[in-house]
Phi, psi and omega in degrees: 000123174046180174260055179230139181284140178293140179277333172227136174207167179219151181232122180044050188275133166237137184233153178158201187228128191053243176259014176265116181265121175274315177228149179213160172059045184269132174233103194226147174229125172246133187257156175313133174070022181250153178249118180244133182244135170268125187237143172161169180301171173292141172081016181268347175116016180303307179297317175299318179296319178294324175295324179292314177297331175274006181058032177266352168211159188283141176281137178289326179202156174094184188227150176235140183236137171230124190048042182065014177252135176302121186302323180298336185256002183281132179300144184302320182298314174296318182301314184299337178278343182256321188232135171233160192227130167243103180272170185286326174268113188242136179242124181250110176300140182291157178065017181265135163274161187301317180297322175295319187289321182290326182293346174294337172296348182270003187301326182292353185245351181279158177283180185296337180282344180072020178282140178269147179259170179304320177302313175300316180295326178288326173296322172298313172301315179297322183294316181295321181294324182293336183257009179068034186237021185300329183284357175262005195306316190249017175278146169286135188305322178304341184267355183278152173282170177304320180297318181291321180296322181291323179298324180291319174300316176295319177300317176303315176297326180288327185298338177288357181053059184273161172262341179227135176237133174246129182230133180252114180048066185291341181250018183296136173070016188257147171285173188302317187292319179283335173299317182286329175299311183297317182289325173302312179304312184292323176291330178287329178294326177292316191281319189266328182253352181072016181280141173275123182248120175240114182224142173278135176225154179243349180271091184304321181295315179300316182295323176300332185271323185260349192268136170287320182217149177229145181243135183258119187250125184187145173055048173070002181223169168277110182291323181206151176205118183174185180301144181295337175298333179261330189268321189270091174243173186298312179296320181293316182293318183299322179288323182299310182262355185048060170299143172264267183258062177205159182206142176276134187255100183292332177297321184256346178074032178223177177261131175258131178263122183279141184277180179287326176072030184249007178264200182296156174268133187241140173251112185264109177268107190226214177112169178059036184056034182261345193249349189308311179291330179285322174304317181290321175301316182282328174300315174302327181280357182088004185290154178267113188264130173241129178217154181166180344278131182250145174280147189299326188259016179286144175300320178303323175297315175301316180286319179297320172300317181292330179281349178090018176290150169281115184251138172261111191238134179262103180289321172266110179297342178272349188207120176259122187281152176296324174302318181291323175307307180295319177296322178292319179288331180284322181293320175305316183301337180277352190267149175276321183228157181231142184237127168256111191276006178081026189295152169283146184255133171223183180295332181286338185234014184305330181292340177300326175293328176301319176301319180286331175298311177306315181300313176297322175303322178279003181076020182278144176286127183250125173260123180239138179269123188274100173253024178095349182291149178243104178257105183309326185296338186281333178291339180270355181226052189297337183279343181241010171247125185242129186238150179207158179262000178219152183295321178293323175289333175285324175292329176296316179301317181297318181297320180290326176300324184270351178077034177266126178273000000 
């Protein structure tokens, strides 16, 4: 990576406890100002690796370098000025106010009396401001919420003026607002302060969005290490976490939960980003999904694939083959219900109107989401077309049609 020396690196590193190696043969480099996420199931060694990189426990084999100096030989005072650590198990001393607690991060800079200077007070105030917690300065720590406490722990780490921050599950047990706050703070520290952040995370969607690189940890090794756009694909993530009925959607960066597929078989005529919400709704209800004809780069295609739907995909946007048309009609013949998601019509997807016409000609019930589109064919078939203005209402009509309570 670039013509920049890594600020933190390891060579042939093995970590663990006693004679038990949890991870081995690690060769990693972390560069200034980048955000690196450690991803993997519980118990694979992410926390142990962070503790070893922080010199909180001994490496079983190999070497760690911080700013090109062997970590094992670095004086503790110098280490504390370069690296700060926020662990998942946190101890908060009683009767402390926030300012006093954050000021503990200044210990590498104070004289033996521990007295704070004006520069130290300014560093504490700046740290609280960076995490958006300046209004908590004189609050007792015992009165803070979990999200507020996490901000205070990060502020204490920032008060050390570090160049590297190691964090173990920084968003664990936090609500959505505070998770987003913490991740935004950490990303900003990388971008604005040039701090290298290495964090173990369980939120794959967040990691995909904020990380410059991700390390996939499993089976005693780093399985992959690189930009999330290169590393996180559906198969890799499924192998990492041993997903059953779930799949990572790389286009949207989230996890899709696949349905049972044991209810009626439904042909969803969608596309143009009109069907994604409805796919998820039907999957939750257990419907077996078939969908098409979709363009390869449509968001609907990405969501449908992740949900395990049988997809009819037009790879060439300029030419719809006769074979694909016939395949679509044959697939529709196997379905109990047909859904029109109210897609907009253009030259590229006009054949989907023919699919709806074919479905009605075969006597299939068609459930249409009313987005203001005018389909002349529906006026000719009022007894087999069911319309609703919301996905949930349309799904309820389908459930009643199938006798699902």
